[in-house]
N, C-alpha and C positions, 0 to 999 in steps of 0.2 A: 570729377563725375566719372563714373566704374564705365569703362570700357559694355558689362551686360544692360545695363541702361540704355547706355545709346541705340543697340542694337537690339532692344527687345529679350534680354536675356536675363531675365528676374524669374522665377520657378512657376509665380503665379501666370505670367504673361506664357509663359511654354505650356501650360497646362490649358490654356482657353485658346491656343494655336495649336497643340493637336487636335483640340474637339474641333476645330474646320478643318482641317488637313482634308485631299479629298479620298475616297474607302476605294483602293485599287479594285475593289470585287464589284462596285457597281459601274457601269458602264451611264455613263451622264448626258451623252450624244445621242443614246439611244431610247432614255429616259425626254430627253426633251421634244423629239422626235414625236415621239409617243403623242405626250400631252398637247400639242401643235397640233399635232393631226386632230386628234381628239377635238380641239376648240373650233380646226376647221369646219371639223365633218358636220357638222350640224347647220352651216351657212353657207350664204347663195351670195347674187353681186348684184347691184340696182346701177345700170344706166339710164341718163337723163340727156331727151334730145331734144330739144328747141331750136327756136328761129333767130333768136338772140341771143346775144353771148351776155356772162358776167352775170345771167339770173340768179340769184339766190338758192339754194334747194335747201328744204327742211322738211328732214324726217322725222316723224311724231313731234310734232315742232325745235328742234334742232338743227340747226345751219350745220349741215355735211359741207358745202364746198358752193361751185359756184359751174355755171355752165360755161365753156366746153370741159367737160371733164375728160382729164388727165387719163386716169382710168375710172376703172367704174368701181362702185365703194360697195365693200365687206360689209353685209348684215349676218346677223342669226335668222334661221328660215321664220318665216313667219307675214304677216299681214300689217300694212305699214301706210298709216295716209302720207300722202305728199303732196307740199304746196311749194307754188314758183313763186316767186316774187322779184319785182324789177321796177323801178322809177318810168313812171311813163305808159306802165301798160296794167293792163288788168291782171291780179293774179289767178292762176291757175290750181284745180286741185283737185288729185283723186288717190287712186290707191294701190298698192304695189303687193305682191304677192310673190313674195323672193323665197323659192326654192333651192335647198342643197344642193349645191355644187351648180347651180343654173345664172343666170343672167335675165333680169327684168329690165325692158329698157321702155322704161316710162316716157314716152312719146307727147307733144303737148304743146303748139305752137301756143306765140301769148299774142294778144290785142294791142291796139295803142287805145289809153284812154280813150274817148268821146268827152272832148270841150263844150260847152253850150257856150 
């Protein structure tokens, strides 16, 4: 086997590698910061507080974690239906209004199911 084949020295591979070489005129870190900043600039946070640990938190029908959250969930700004579910407790529902760079705290105590 030729040495060039082992180290990727064929002309075709070199052409492909040249295509992917970083452009020295582009500040990739600054570009990444701008993109991430734009993505985060239209979002806020949801925190959930309840009297029971391990409660499933559903946002717009999707499970996003359980109480007590270690850190708030980041969501795009807007209105979201919230549902809290736990075995043996009555589910609680409400709505969260997520505002840009603000934290919405959804507080809802759960009540044990009444058994007859």
